OpenMM code with the backbone's topology and positions (N, CA, C; nanometers):
from openmm import Vec3, app, unit

residues = "UNK UNK UNK UNK UNK UNK UNK UNK UNK UNK UNK UNK UNK UNK UNK UNK UNK UNK UNK UNK UNK UNK UNK UNK UNK UNK UNK UNK UNK UNK UNK UNK UNK UNK UNK UNK UNK UNK UNK UNK UNK UNK UNK UNK UNK UNK UNK UNK UNK UNK UNK UNK UNK UNK UNK UNK UNK UNK UNK UNK UNK UNK UNK UNK UNK".split()
positions = [
    Vec3(0.5484, -1.6616, 0.6018),
    Vec3(0.4893, -1.5982, 0.7173),
    Vec3(0.4703, -1.7035, 0.8261),
    Vec3(0.5254, -1.6810, 0.9414),
    Vec3(0.5160, -1.7767, 1.0516),
    Vec3(0.3939, -1.7494, 1.1369),
    Vec3(0.3262, -1.8551, 1.1727),
    Vec3(0.2150, -1.8453, 1.2664),
    Vec3(0.2467, -1.9343, 1.3844),
    Vec3(0.2334, -1.8783, 1.5019),
    Vec3(0.2637, -1.9539, 1.6222),
    Vec3(0.1511, -1.9356, 1.7216),
    Vec3(0.1220, -2.0393, 1.7968),
    Vec3(0.0153, -2.0336, 1.8959),
    Vec3(0.0463, -1.9313, 2.0039),
    Vec3(0.1739, -1.9051, 2.0299),
    Vec3(0.2108, -1.8120, 2.1358),
    Vec3(0.2389, -1.6713, 2.0831),
    Vec3(0.2342, -1.6519, 1.9534),
    Vec3(0.2608, -1.5206, 1.8945),
    Vec3(0.1371, -1.4333, 1.9015),
    Vec3(0.1527, -1.3104, 1.9488),
    Vec3(0.0436, -1.2141, 1.9583),
    Vec3(0.0356, -1.1365, 1.8273),
    Vec3(-0.0829, -1.1286, 1.7648),
    Vec3(-0.0931, -1.0535, 1.6397),
    Vec3(-0.0663, -0.9047, 1.6628),
    Vec3(-0.0079, -0.8390, 1.5632),
    Vec3(0.0218, -0.6962, 1.5740),
    Vec3(-0.1068, -0.6149, 1.5829),
    Vec3(-0.2055, -0.6507, 1.5022),
    Vec3(-0.3354, -0.5826, 1.5030),
    Vec3(-0.4437, -0.6869, 1.5226),
    Vec3(-0.4943, -0.6962, 1.6424),
    Vec3(-0.5915, -0.8003, 1.6753),
    Vec3(-0.7185, -0.7909, 1.5904),
    Vec3(-0.7622, -0.6697, 1.5564),
    Vec3(-0.8842, -0.6503, 1.4787),
    Vec3(-0.8678, -0.7011, 1.3364),
    Vec3(-0.7455, -0.6976, 1.2850),
    Vec3(-0.7192, -0.7364, 1.1473),
    Vec3(-0.7077, -0.8886, 1.1380),
    Vec3(-0.8187, -0.9499, 1.1046),
    Vec3(-0.8266, -1.0960, 1.0996),
    Vec3(-0.8135, -1.1455, 0.9554),
    Vec3(-0.7857, -1.2731, 0.9361),
    Vec3(-0.7837, -1.3273, 0.7995),
    Vec3(-0.9162, -1.3042, 0.7262),
    Vec3(-1.0264, -1.3143, 0.7959),
    Vec3(-1.1576, -1.2922, 0.7334),
    Vec3(-1.1709, -1.1476, 0.6847),
    Vec3(-1.1298, -1.0520, 0.7673),
    Vec3(-1.1391, -0.9118, 0.7267),
    Vec3(-1.0450, -0.8820, 0.6104),
    Vec3(-0.9272, -0.9404, 0.6112),
    Vec3(-0.8351, -0.9221, 0.4990),
    Vec3(-0.8952, -0.9772, 0.3706),
    Vec3(-0.9548, -1.0945, 0.3781),
    Vec3(-1.0173, -1.1550, 0.2603),
    Vec3(-1.1317, -1.0675, 0.2098),
    Vec3(-1.2113, -1.0131, 0.3009),
    Vec3(-1.3216, -0.9260, 0.2612),
    Vec3(-1.2699, -0.7986, 0.1953),
    Vec3(-1.1643, -0.7406, 0.2490),
    Vec3(-1.1062, -0.6187, 0.1936),
    Vec3(-1.0594, -0.6425, 0.0500),
    Vec3(-0.9807, -0.7460, 0.0298),
    Vec3(-0.9288, -0.7724, -0.1037),
    Vec3(-1.0389, -0.8159, -0.2003),
    Vec3(-1.1364, -0.8900, -0.1503),
    Vec3(-1.2496, -0.9290, -0.2345),
    Vec3(-1.3303, -0.8083, -0.2788),
    Vec3(-1.3571, -0.7162, -0.1870),
    Vec3(-1.4336, -0.5964, -0.2211),
    Vec3(-1.3556, -0.5052, -0.3153),
    Vec3(-1.2243, -0.4997, -0.2997),
    Vec3(-1.1460, -0.4168, -0.3906),
    Vec3(-1.1504, -0.4741, -0.5320),
    Vec3(-1.1494, -0.6063, -0.5439),
    Vec3(-1.1572, -0.6690, -0.6755),
    Vec3(-1.2936, -0.6421, -0.7391),
    Vec3(-1.3989, -0.6507, -0.6613),
    Vec3(-1.5336, -0.6235, -0.7118),
    Vec3(-1.5433, -0.4782, -0.7579),
    Vec3(-1.4867, -0.3858, -0.6808),
    Vec3(-1.4876, -0.2447, -0.7194),
    Vec3(-1.4218, -0.2259, -0.8555),
    Vec3(-1.3041, -0.2859, -0.8738),
    Vec3(-1.2316, -0.2736, -1.0003),
    Vec3(-1.3163, -0.3283, -1.1153),
    Vec3(-1.3779, -0.4457, -1.0952),
    Vec3(-1.4598, -0.5052, -1.2010),
    Vec3(-1.5806, -0.4190, -1.2362),
    Vec3(-1.6482, -0.3646, -1.1363),
    Vec3(-1.7649, -0.2789, -1.1614),
    Vec3(-1.7228, -0.1537, -1.2377),
    Vec3(-1.6136, -0.0914, -1.1961),
    Vec3(-1.5644, 0.0279, -1.2667),
    Vec3(-1.5288, -0.0039, -1.4113),
    Vec3(-1.4667, -0.1177, -1.4333),
    Vec3(-1.4285, -0.1601, -1.5685),
    Vec3(-1.5529, -0.1780, -1.6563),
    Vec3(-1.6527, -0.2462, -1.6035),
    Vec3(-1.7767, -0.2693, -1.6782),
    Vec3(-1.8482, -0.1379, -1.7064),
    Vec3(-1.8616, -0.0531, -1.6036),
    Vec3(-1.9332, 0.0736, -1.6204),
    Vec3(-1.8612, 0.1699, -1.7146),
    Vec3(-1.7298, 0.1538, -1.7285),
    Vec3(-1.6552, 0.2420, -1.8185),
    Vec3(-1.6534, 0.1888, -1.9617),
    Vec3(-1.7241, 0.0794, -1.9862),
    Vec3(-1.7354, 0.0266, -2.1209),
    Vec3(-1.6306, -0.0774, -2.1572),
    Vec3(-1.5585, -0.1291, -2.0581),
    Vec3(-1.4575, -0.2341, -2.0789),
    Vec3(-1.3623, -0.1960, -2.1928),
    Vec3(-1.3074, -0.0767, -2.1837),
    Vec3(-1.2236, -0.0231, -2.2906),
    Vec3(-1.0826, -0.0810, -2.2920),
    Vec3(-1.0457, -0.1555, -2.1904),
    Vec3(-0.9176, -0.2267, -2.1907),
    Vec3(-0.9472, -0.3755, -2.1821),
    Vec3(-0.8512, -0.4564, -2.2207),
    Vec3(-0.8723, -0.6013, -2.2184),
    Vec3(-0.8760, -0.6539, -2.0747),
    Vec3(-0.9342, -0.7715, -2.0588),
    Vec3(-0.9364, -0.8366, -1.9280),
    Vec3(-0.7945, -0.8643, -1.8796),
    Vec3(-0.7053, -0.8952, -1.9707),
    Vec3(-0.5657, -0.9211, -1.9343),
    Vec3(-0.4997, -0.7961, -1.8778),
    Vec3(-0.5245, -0.6815, -1.9422),
    Vec3(-0.4673, -0.5557, -1.8924),
    Vec3(-0.5280, -0.5196, -1.7576),
    Vec3(-0.6580, -0.5432, -1.7428),
    Vec3(-0.7237, -0.5169, -1.6152),
    Vec3(-0.6609, -0.6012, -1.5049),
    Vec3(-0.6357, -0.7281, -1.5328),
    Vec3(-0.5729, -0.8164, -1.4338),
    Vec3(-0.4329, -0.7663, -1.3980),
    Vec3(-0.3595, -0.7196, -1.4991),
    Vec3(-0.2252, -0.6647, -1.4759),
    Vec3(-0.2324, -0.5397, -1.3876),
    Vec3(-0.3284, -0.4532, -1.4166),
    Vec3(-0.3458, -0.3324, -1.3361),
    Vec3(-0.3833, -0.3667, -1.1920),
    Vec3(-0.4721, -0.4629, -1.1757),
    Vec3(-0.5129, -0.5042, -1.0415),
    Vec3(-0.3933, -0.5601, -0.9648),
    Vec3(-0.3136, -0.6417, -1.0296),
    Vec3(-0.1940, -0.6966, -0.9664),
    Vec3(-0.1001, -0.5845, -0.9238),
    Vec3(-0.0835, -0.4855, -1.0111),
    Vec3(0.0012, -0.3710, -0.9779),
    Vec3(-0.0518, -0.2996, -0.8536),
    Vec3(-0.1829, -0.2725, -0.8530),
    Vec3(-0.2426, -0.1999, -0.7411),
    Vec3(-0.2296, -0.2761, -0.6093),
    Vec3(-0.2399, -0.4072, -0.6157),
    Vec3(-0.2316, -0.4865, -0.4934),
    Vec3(-0.0880, -0.5062, -0.4446),
    Vec3(0.0092, -0.4865, -0.5316),
    Vec3(0.1479, -0.5119, -0.4925),
    Vec3(0.2287, -0.3840, -0.4679),
    Vec3(0.1654, -0.2676, -0.4839),
    Vec3(0.2334, -0.1407, -0.4612),
    Vec3(0.1569, -0.0580, -0.3587),
    Vec3(0.2300, 0.0234, -0.2859),
    Vec3(0.1647, 0.1120, -0.1891),
    Vec3(0.0916, 0.2234, -0.2632),
    Vec3(-0.0008, 0.2870, -0.1963),
    Vec3(-0.0722, 0.4006, -0.2531),
    Vec3(0.0277, 0.5094, -0.2917),
    Vec3(0.1251, 0.5336, -0.2066),
    Vec3(0.2264, 0.6359, -0.2348),
    Vec3(0.3023, 0.6032, -0.3640),
    Vec3(0.3449, 0.4779, -0.3804),
    Vec3(0.4166, 0.4377, -0.5019),
    Vec3(0.3275, 0.4508, -0.6257),
    Vec3(0.2019, 0.4090, -0.6143),
    Vec3(0.1104, 0.4163, -0.7281),
    Vec3(0.0877, 0.5615, -0.7698),
    Vec3(0.0724, 0.6506, -0.6740),
    Vec3(0.0524, 0.7914, -0.7065),
    Vec3(0.1758, 0.8501, -0.7743),
    Vec3(0.2938, 0.8075, -0.7343),
    Vec3(0.4171, 0.8563, -0.7977),
    Vec3(0.4254, 0.8102, -0.9440),
    Vec3(0.3685, 0.6945, -0.9749),
    Vec3(0.3746, 0.6390, -1.1109),
    Vec3(0.2717, 0.6999, -1.2057),
    Vec3(0.1783, 0.7789, -1.1542),
    Vec3(0.0750, 0.8389, -1.2402),
    Vec3(0.1337, 0.9449, -1.3304),
] * unit.nanometer
topology = app.Topology()
chain = topology.addChain("A")
for resn in residues:
    res = topology.addResidue(resn, chain)
    for name in ("N", "CA", "C"):
        topology.addAtom(name, app.Element.getBySymbol(name[0]), res)
């Protein structure tokens, strides 16, 4: 990903800080749901699922259900 001083961002509101907060909050949500559901899958499987969710679009994930 190239960053240039003269390049205008596509979405000015979408900052690195907001992106970090979004992904951090999504990870916390997944962990809380896992704990509240009784941790019925392994931490390794949870990590795999999280990776899948972060690397696929919502549309693709819904098609895989």
